[in-house]
Structures are given as C-alpha cells and as structure tokens.
C-alpha angles and dihedrals in degrees: 000000000000090000091056091052092045091050093042095051095064090045090050091048091050090051091053093047094048093048091050090052093054112105119243111234114246125206125200130187114211114191113216131177141165131207111196109181125206116258093239102046134027143133110195134162115256088223110040091210086075090077100021099054133042112265114224122221104209126226113231105213092190095058097024088231135126112238125221130226136232123200128181123238129190117224138184135176116177140143131199094247135009130017117337112235122252118256114242130190132202134185106233097194135021109283101234141132120212140192111187105308094341119099136189116198117220128216111215124198131177119195085352092300117124114239121212134193114276096350124108116233121193105235096172124026121231111290092009094111104035086128120041113282132185120230133173125243108204128191115192125182117233110220111237116242089248092049129248116317122207117259147106103276125198134172146144131242110206116192127177121203122200140170102205 
C-alpha cells in the first residue's frame, strides 16, 4: 500500500505543476465604430477626441473660476441643384454638470449662436456651408448664485444638427 502512495504522490505533484502552468484564457472587448457622413450634409468635430473622450473644464485657481472650452467642427450642407438647406442645431438634454446635489449650468454656443433645449437655432444660413466650413462649439459654465462648490462634476452635452 505504501508503494501505491509513493507512486501516486509524484503523479499528483506533476498534475498540480502542469495545471499551474496552464494559461488562463483572457478576453478583451475592443469597441470600434465608424461614422461615415454623407457628402452633402455633415457636422463633425475636427478632432475626433472631442466626441470620443471626456472634455475637461479646468479650474482656474487664480480667479477661482471654472473655465469653458471651445472645439472646432467642420460642417457642410449642399445639394446637387437649388438652394442648400440651412444647418440647425438643438440641445437634446439640459446642459448641466452635477456633483451629488450640486449643479453647474452650461451655456452652449455653435458658430457663436446660443443653443437652447428643444428649440432649433439656425447656425448656418441656407447656402452658407455649400463648401466645408469650420465653426466653434463652445461650452461655458455659468457660475451658480452661491458660487462654485467643491466636487467632482460630470455631465453630457447632447447636440443634434439637422438640415431640414
């Protein structure tokens, strides 16, 4: 009986060593996407990170103010014949950043035109963007009446562009 145990122990040890040497499978999810605009209408960021990555509004310690951002977009609205439609923009959700119960409202402008929730604003007149043009999208924090409160603020600015 001792021989069986003596022979079985090395076999058992070999089994443990070989199972420890086996690689653990690893799985990775890689998000991919493509945005292929039409040739007659588009509004796209010049730098794709503008919409792919969070955009940080920086705190200015000298002025104790939160600074806004401005990012360039390229736009075009053309048709084969006739007048090209105007480009309009609409805020789809309230433009706000929050941290717990604290909120900071955001003013959003495209091509220096103020955008408001649920209301179309003409950001390019008809035939104004028949060739590609560059226009800024700016997001500016509005200081709360009680001043800025410390916190880690996050939010989303959702804008829809259309050429009806």
